[in-house]
FIDRENTOR-886552 format. One line per 3 residues: for each residue y, z, x of C-alpha. Coordinates in steps of 0.02 Angstrom, whole numbers, plus 50000, padded with zeros to 5 digits. Example, Ala and Ser with C-alpha at 12.3 -4.5 7.8 and 13.67 -1.06 7.14 Angstrom:
% FIDRENTOR-886552
49775:50390:50615 | 49947:50357:50684
This chain:
% FIDRENTOR-886552
57954:53856:53636 | 58097:53956:53677 | 58208:54073:53574
58361:53980:53498 | 58277:53801:53511 | 58358:53675:53409
58262:53636:53237 | 58232:53478:53321 | 58119:53535:53450
58014:53623:53309 | 57991:53468:53228 | 57946:53370:53392
57816:53507:53441 | 57735:53484:53261 | 57725:53298:53284
57638:53315:53456 | 57530:53449:53381 | 57480:53325:53240
57443:53199:53370 | 57334:53303:53464 | 57240:53348:53325
57201:53179:53272 | 57170:53110:53443 | 57330:53009:53425
57414:53079:53597 | 57460:52955:53715 | 57429:52974:53910
57612:53006:53929 | 57744:53079:53799 | 57880:52959:53728
58071:53004:53761 | 58084:53051:53601 | 57968:53191:53594
58014:53265:53759 | 58197:53266:53742 | 58204:53401:53598
58126:53511:53739 | 58263:53522:53874 | 58408:53649:53841
58581:53583:53833 | 58676:53568:53945 | 58534:53476:54034
58471:53317:53957 | 58335:53178:53986 | 58374:53049:54109
58249:52885:54152 | 58083:52900:54176 | 58042:52893:54342
57845:52836:54339 | 57701:52776:54237 | 57638:52966:54249
57777:53046:54149 | 57898:53098:54270 | 58084:53097:54198
58258:53131:54275 | 58340:53287:54227 | 58526:53258:54213
58669:53397:54216 | 58828:53399:54090 | 58888:53271:54212
58747:53148:54212 | 58715:53172:54377 | 58505:53220:54437
58485:53393:54449 | 58290:53400:54443 | 58142:53340:54363
58063:53355:54218 | 57868:53312:54193 | 57703:53359:54090
57544:53422:54180 | 57418:53338:54083 | 57447:53164:54165
57431:53224:54340 | 57331:53370:54316 | 57217:53370:54188
57114:53505:54207 | 56983:53540:54080 | 57014:53711:53994
56862:53796:53890 | 56875:53666:53735 | 56836:53532:53871
57031:53458:53840 | 57169:53493:53950 | 57318:53610:53925
57477:53511:53935 | 57633:53579:53979 | 57811:53536:54023
57888:53591:54188 | 58075:53584:54215 | 58107:53571:54408
58275:53581:54497 | 58300:53490:54651 | 58251:53621:54765
58101:53667:54690 | 58139:53806:54561 | 58063:53819:54405
58192:53809:54262 | 58065:53798:54129 | 57889:53795:54089
57827:53763:53902 | 57678:53737:53817 | 57652:53574:53731
57478:53571:53678 | 57302:53637:53696 | 57140:53683:53604
57089:53850:53703 | 56968:53931:53581 | 57038:54111:53629
57203:54060:53557 | 57178:53949:53431 | 57068:54098:53342
57070:54248:53413 | 57219:54300:53508 | 57417:54287:53447
57451:54091:53505 | 57644:54189:53543 | 57564:54273:53708
57495:54095:53767 | 57682:54038:53736 | 57764:54180:53813
57666:54175:53972 | 57747:54036:54019 | 57915:54101:54015
57875:54192:54184 | 57899:54047:54278 | 58089:54020:54254
58181:54062:54423 | 58022:54055:54535 | 57997:53932:54669
57857:53827:54728 | 57864:53894:54901 | 57816:54053:54825
57627:54105:54810 | 57615:54124:54629 | 57471:54202:54558
57405:54254:54395 | 57361:54441:54382 | 57430:54613:54428
57467:54684:54615 | 57326:54816:54660 | 57408:54974:54708
57567:55012:54787 | 57495:54886:54920 | 57570:54753:54799
57751:54807:54864 | 57741:54720:55023 | 57609:54578:54953
57630:54381:55006 | 57600:54343:54819 | 57727:54333:54662
57614:54399:54541 | 57635:54335:54353 | 57571:54449:54226
57404:54364:54118 | 57363:54370:53967 | 57218:54505:53929
57043:54436:53852 | 57141:54261:53894 | 57153:54269:54074
57036:54127:54109 | 57145:53996:54012 | 57294:54065:54074
57245:54031:54241 | 57158:53860:54209 | 57347:53824:54153
57417:53895:54296 | 57323:53793:54412 | 57362:53632:54312
57555:53679:54325 | 57534:53710:54526 | 57433:53553:54552
57565:53423:54443 | 57713:53533:54509 | 57646:53519:54697
57619:53319:54668 | 57787:53287:54606 | 57861:53405:54747
57773:53287:54880 | 57814:53127:54810 | 57997:53153:54748
58054:53298:54833 | 57999:53256:55011 | 58016:53068:55003
57831:53064:55077 | 57707:52997:54950 | 57545:53084:54989
57373:52989:55022 | 57200:52995:54968 | 57142:53168:54981
57015:53201:55108 | 56828:53272:55075 | 56672:53329:55170
56582:53168:55218 | 56401:53227:55163 | 56324:53079:55266
56402:53141:55436 | 56293:53256:55552 | 56335:53305:55710
56224:53455:55803 | 56362:53598:55857 | 56356:53766:55923
56468:53898:55909 | 56531:53870:56077 | 56564:53682:56032
56661:53720:55883 | 56776:53849:55998 | 56788:53737:56145
56841:53589:56016 | 56961:53692:55930 | 56869:53678:55768
56868:53864:55771 | 57053:53943:55779 | 57076:54119:55846
57227:54223:55834 | 57248:54405:55923 | 57390:54511:55902
57406:54652:56015 | 57471:54837:55951 | 57603:54804:56075
57656:54639:55968 | 57657:54700:55821 | 57759:54872:55873
57889:54730:55946 | 57897:54647:55762 | 57930:54810:55694
58061:54875:55825 | 58229:54914:55760 | 58166:54940:55590
58147:55090:55475 | 57976:55083:55513 | 57957:55065:55694
57876:55215:55731 | 57750:55231:55580 | 57600:55161:55671
57545:55298:55783 | 57382:55199:55842 | 57487:55069:55888
57579:55177:55994 | 57420:55262:56070 | 57353:55103:56112
57467:54974:56180 | 57341:54856:56245 | 57226:54859:56106
57208:54730:55949 | 57299:54745:55802 | 57223:54570:55739
57087:54471:55804 | 57079:54322:55673 | 56953:54177:55679
56971:54032:55550 | 56857:53895:55529 | 56838:53771:55400
56667:53765:55319 | 56687:53596:55204 | 56591:53489:55326
56415:53513:55329 | 56394:53505:55518 | 56509:53660:55539
56447:53753:55395 | 56281:53733:55491 | 56330:53807:55647
56431:53962:55564 | 56323:54024:55446 | 56136:54077:55424
56028:53979:55344 | 56041:54075:55174 | 56220:54076:55188
56228:53899:55221 | 56110:53859:55065 | 56224:53977:54949
56383:53886:55008 | 56300:53730:54970 | 56235:53777:54787
56446:53835:54780 | 56517:53680:54816 | 56401:53579:54715
56460:53673:54572 | 56653:53689:54630 | 56666:53503:54697
56852:53500:54720 | 56857:53651:54823 | 56872:53660:55001
56805:53830:55097 | 56887:53925:55231 | 56814:54059:55301
56923:54198:55394 | 56857:54339:55503 | 56958:54487:55570
56875:54592:55689 | 57022:54706:55730 | 57104:54846:55631
57198:54731:55507 | 57052:54700:55412 | 57132:54561:55303
57161:54654:55136 | 57216:54799:55054 | 57089:54959:54981
57143:54876:54808 | 57079:54705:54824 | 56971:54640:54697
56835:54481:54732 | 56876:54324:54669 | 57050:54334:54672
57190:54272:54791 | 57204:54420:54931 | 57355:54498:54936
57396:54514:55113 | 57360:54310:55145 | 57475:54166:55107
57457:53984:55177 | 57566:53836:55185 | 57546:53642:55222
57702:53532:55256 | 57808:53657:55180 | 57710:53674:55011
57585:53834:54956 | 57435:53827:54978 | 57331:53923:54840
57186:54008:54919 | 57083:54134:54821 | 56928:54221:54862
56766:54129:54836 | 56645:54281:54796 | 56517:54228:54916
56418:54346:55021 | 56469:54290:55212 | 56297:54304:55309
56344:54212:55495 | 56233:54128:55602 | 56145:54234:55730
56198:54148:55876 | 56375:54209:55839 | 56458:54361:55950
56419:54524:55887 | 56598:54556:55855 | 56614:54437:55717
56458:54502:55638 | 56553:54656:55615 | 56713:54591:55572
56780:54572:55390 | 56744:54424:55322 | 56800:54306:55173
56767:54134:55128 | 56930:54061:55026 | 56926:53917:54919
57074:53793:54871 | 57064:53660:54754 | 57098:53501:54859
57172:53422:54704 | 57317:53525:54723 | 57356:53422:54879
57272:53523:55028 | 57222:53409:55184 | 57101:53494:55286
57123:53349:55412 | 57316:53392:55414 | 57384:53548:55512
57426:53708:55400 | 57470:53872:55435 | 57375:54029:55381
57504:54198:55362 | 57428:54371:55376 | 57553:54516:55318
57551:54664:55413 | 57621:54816:55315 | 57682:54982:55371
57738:55137:55256 | 57872:55252:55298 | 57860:55416:55195
57725:55502:55130 | 57774:55518:54924 | 57814:55348:54871
57839:55261:55039 | 57928:55134:55078 | 57835:54967:55123
57883:54853:55266 | 57809:54695:55316 | 57792:54580:55461
57714:54399:55449 | 57569:54349:55566 | 57546:54131:55578
57407:54051:55630 | 57406:53843:55633 | 57228:53766:55602
57167:53594:55553 | 56988:53511:55572 | 56966:53338:55654
56949:53197:55530 | 56776:53128:55596 | 56706:53268:55473
56801:53194:55331 | 56813:53042:55231 | 56947:52955:55116
56913:52853:54955 | 57066:52738:54964 | 57117:52745:54802
57115:52567:54708 | 57275:52503:54687 | 57319:52456:54516
57340:52276:54488 | 57534:52250:54437 | 57563:52259:54238
57612:52072:54244 | 57434:52038:54324 | 57346:52125:54190
57441:52045:54051 | 57392:51872:54134 | 57203:51928:54132
57214:52019:53951 | 57285:51851:53886 | 57180:51735:53986
57105:51632:53835 | 57277:51626:53744 | 57353:51555:53892
57225:51431:53928 | 57227:51379:53747 | 57440:51360:53744
57434:51273:53917 | 57325:51139:53843 | 57432:51138:53689
57595:51134:53789 | 57533:51000:53922 | 57471:50896:53770
57641:50918:53684 | 57735:50858:53853 | 57626:50725:53889
57634:50642:53699 | 57810:50669:53687 | 57851:50596:53855
57739:50446:53851 | 57691:50417:53685 | 57849:50469:53590
57885:50298:53491 | 57699:50279:53470 | 57667:50448:53377
57850:50417:53280 | 57777:50254:53214 | 57607:50320:53178
57561:50300:52989 | 57512:50489:52975 | 57656:50553:53068
57708:50675:52949 | 57527:50749:52917 | 57518:50761:53115
57682:50848:53125 | 57653:50970:53002 | 57461:51008:53083
57568:51033:53244 | 57687:51149:53162 | 57544:51264:53085
57473:51280:53251 | 57644:51343:53296 | 57647:51452:53169
57482:51516:53180 | 57450:51531:53372 | 57609:51543:53450
57682:51647:53310 | 57575:51748:53219 | 57423:51767:53346
57510:51732:53513 | 57667:51836:53462 | 57757:51700:53551
57910:51691:53461 | 58049:51659:53568 | 58224:51771:53527
58390:51801:53609 | 58342:51973:53663 | 58289:51888:53811
58428:51786:53859 | 58540:51949:53852 | 58422:52048:53940
58409:51935:54074 | 58594:51929:54063 | 58617:52118:54074
58493:52131:54234 | 58609:52019:54313 | 58753:52107:54282
58683:52282:54329 | 58567:52215:54474 | 58407:52256:54399
58221:52160:54432 | 58176:52023:54313 | 58005:52067:54338
57990:52116:54149 | 57998:51931:54105 | 57805:51936:54190
57753:52070:54070 | 57743:51939:53926 | 57667:51781:54000
57622:51720:53849 | 57815:51707:53798 | 57869:51667:53960
57751:51513:53962 | 57835:51449:53801 | 58003:51481:53881
57954:51369:54038 | 57917:51237:53932 | 58081:51247:53825
58177:51241:53997 | 58079:51097:54055 | 58132:51017:53884
58305:51036:53916 | 58295:50930:54051 | 58167:50792:53964
58271:50805:53791 | 58392:50938:53758 | 58359:51078:53639
58241:50976:53532 | 58075:51015:53599 | 58093:51213:53545
58194:51202:53409 | 58091:51030:53342 | 57918:51079:53390
57895:51267:53461 | 57996:51387:53345 | 57879:51475:53228
58018:51507:53123 | 58089:51335:53124 | 57920:51271:53073
57901:51393:52932 | 58081:51336:52884 | 58009:51153:52870
57878:51201:52775 | 57975:51277:52645 | 58072:51125:52625
57924:51022:52610 | 57858:51138:52461 | 58038:51106:52391
58010:50916:52388 | 57856:50946:52289 | 57941:51058:52177
58086:50915:52164 | 58205:51050:52199 | 58413:51004:52223
58465:50997:52390 | 58619:51057:52441 | 58701:50962:52595
58887:51018:52666 | 59013:50864:52684 | 59015:50792:52857
59182:50902:52891 | 59096:51081:52828 | 58946:51031:52929
59041:51020:53079 | 59130:51166:53030 | 58954:51267:53003
58891:51214:53149 | 59009:51319:53262 | 58946:51466:53183
58809:51503:53289 | 58929:51515:53450 | 59029:51633:53357
58857:51756:53319 | 58817:51734:53512 | 58975:51767:53550
58963:51933:53457 | 58815:51969:53533 | 58877:51944:53711
59034:52044:53676 | 58900:52198:53616 | 58808:52168:53775
58954:52227:53881 | 59036:52333:53750 | 58918:52420:53636
58757:52386:53729 | 58649:52523:53624 | 58700:52450:53459
58638:52287:53526 | 58462:52304:53470 | 58516:52307:53280
58634:52166:53308 | 58491:52052:53364 | 58426:52069:53199
58519:51943:53146 | 58361:51848:53195 | 58231:51863:53064
58108:51816:53189 | 58039:52011:53218 | 58024:52040:53018
57935:51855:52984 | 57824:51836:53139 | 57815:52001:53255
57780:52093:53101 | 57703:51962:52969 | 57840:52042:52845
57767:52217:52864 | 57921:52303:52868 | 58071:52400:52777
58116:52297:52629 | 58312:52237:52683 | 58229:52169:52831
58096:52073:52723 | 58222:52022:52593 | 58317:51947:52724
58184:51845:52810 | 58117:51784:52628 | 58296:51750:52583
58333:51644:52725 | 58151:51535:52691 | 58212:51519:52525
58369:51454:52561 | 58296:51334:52677 | 58222:51250:52526
58388:51190:52451 | 58488:51184:52624 | 58373:51114:52754
58346:51235:52897 | 58524:51311:52847 | 58464:51449:52987
58424:51345:53134 | 58577:51235:53102 | 58713:51366:53052
58676:51532:53105 | 58520:51562:53253 | 58610:51614:53403
58465:51566:53513 | 58485:51382:53460 | 58659:51410:53523
58565:51450:53691 | 58454:51307:53668 | 58598:51195:53626
58707:51249:53786 | 58542:51228:53878 | 58523:51081:53815
58671:51005:53940 | 58543:50997:54085 | 58463:50842:53987
58469:50711:54110 | 58444:50551:53994 | 58467:50474:53819
58290:50456:53753 | 58327:50395:53583 | 58349:50199:53587
58498:50150:53495 | 58551:49951:53449 | 58708:49906:53458
58718:49873:53259 | 58687:50061:53268 | 58840:50143:53166
58919:49998:53139 | 58882:49922:53039 | 58705:50016:53004
58726:50190:52946 | 58536:50219:52901 | 58467:50349:53019
58635:50445:53009 | 58602:50453:52815 | 58434:50488:52843
58455:50631:52993 | 58439:50807:52887 | 58499:50880:53051
58680:50793:53042 | 58654:50769:53238 | 58701:50569:53202
58877:50521:53214 | 58977:50380:53111 | 58968:50294:53283
58783:50292:53296 | 58773:50393:53440 | 58657:50549:53447
58725:50717:53456 | 58593:50793:53549 | 58656:50975:53553
58610:50963:53363 | 58450:50857:53380 | 58305:50945:53318
58172:50800:53387 | 58110:50768:53209 | 58077:50609:53256
58146:50522:53092 | 58270:50396:53171 | 58136:50352:53300
58028:50313:53162 | 58160:50196:53069 | 58230:50145:53239
58043:50053:53284 | 57996:50015:53101 | 58020:49813:53061
58020:49869:52869 | 58158:50014:52873 | 58267:49972:53017
58420:49859:52953 | 58445:49763:53120 | 58282:49727:53140
58261:49658:52948 | 58399:49564:52954 | 58342:49492:53119
58185:49452:53041 | 58267:49361:52899 | 58383:49270:53022
58239:49194:53110 | 58162:49134:52918 | 58310:49072:52882
58307:48973:53048 | 58141:48916:53044 | 58170:48856:52839
58323:48756:52913 | 58199:48665:53049
């Protein structure tokens, strides 16, 4: 954590460390934990992928780079077995703006060296570029002045942990650079095909271009230093212009058939043993038979050669010595046996593809002056590639889209829901009057509502909310994708049947049969009847006025959507659904008090929230305008003179004229029951009495 960071960064760090210690750390960290690490005036933008890559925004809100963790993309294990996680801030040109340690469990820094040394190490990345060949260590002697490498000071006794962290940073950074900065997504990595065998000789390798050679004469190297301070500082070059300065041979030894043709039997066995341990490393043999020699006198084995660098696709390749003894096949020319040989290695996880062209660069150094000489350098390049036939690629299994995973994960629930919804639509569509006239209609209805609360609500989390229509509206305005609807297939199925219900019955199917919180209110009403609590029934005038309140609430939410969308999440809490259904009343006390208060009020004011306040109910009422028929049968006497259905309707959905106000009908079927009941329907009773009088008169 850098000096002067805000105090919230400290608390974010504490939270991250606690999460890591308890094993609670997620694959990628959320915005609220990452944002404090970004130093103003920069800020964290939108998340770009599911591997924790975010936009970096400048003070004007424009994209300025990328922010990402290393662990999700390059989880290289440290000495504890756990990955070291760093936060990298990269600008659009590939320059490191910041690197910070987020979490680790390296034993040397947990109970040994001061942990501050580990934190301080990462400050060295600032200002360097991904195009630099960054190496952990120190330059060896004066030769480092002309090195092709950029050195980062390690931590004494902690070098191994630091190098692992460094490789993680390189791997993650190069992956982001390839995918986000070059516009090209890297394909699956190529690795040696262990089953492929081909008898090859050294001559075959040369003829087929599997071995690449680069020869530079003394005259050519002199030409590179012409008109510089160092043009006369190589006496040997001037004495023998046609002699060789560099005679470089390069061959990739990853493929068994190639390695067998190049190495002796013992050398091949040693290489195979090495690759068994370092399974992700690609070994490359470089042999120099002239006077350059490949490395300086200060070179240390098992480190990055100070005069060698490489790149592929514009990005550096991190080569280091494999510390293997090179014993060549006897069939190779004597010059190769007498040359300087190194087997370099690079981790394929850093993006190296041996089947694609890459460039090897050799630094040519000259010194001017005897005391503290000035170092000059020139770069010699060689392009190499290995044929595809020696390698294989495991095509990555394309992950199924999240919506498909959601379908699979809830397959059982969706089947049961589909059966229930299909049954509801069938019964209400084909047997509605028979259901309403059933002698046990009330117990049947309460059983269905109990299933709705328990399965659709608490278990399935299928309580619909005004949040969904508002999200759809926002997506329509901003031109986004509606794929988020597929992430919750359970609720989407309920929405689908609800929309179908608009056409067949209006709002009633959902509000009367499929709303878990509405069902809870109805249960509260039945309890109040058992307790014989007095009921509050607004006058017809006030009932009409109060019914408009839900449209006012809906309008206020829509207004917030346009003017203050950040406040919308809080405003949606006007719905008690999250408290009563989603969290099962386990929330802050004021949310619970609100939800419980609404249920208690519904004991004396029948479903007051649904009738007067619910913004989702307002949406349902508007959607009900799609209704294509008047499905509740009426008689000429309904409303004049008979008012029984109007009096019995607890929702106030029947006008004095007897006409059904479908925008307020909850499909409780009470009026249907009365309409079909010869003992309750006044016109039927009067008609029956008339027939009896006629029969008596006869």
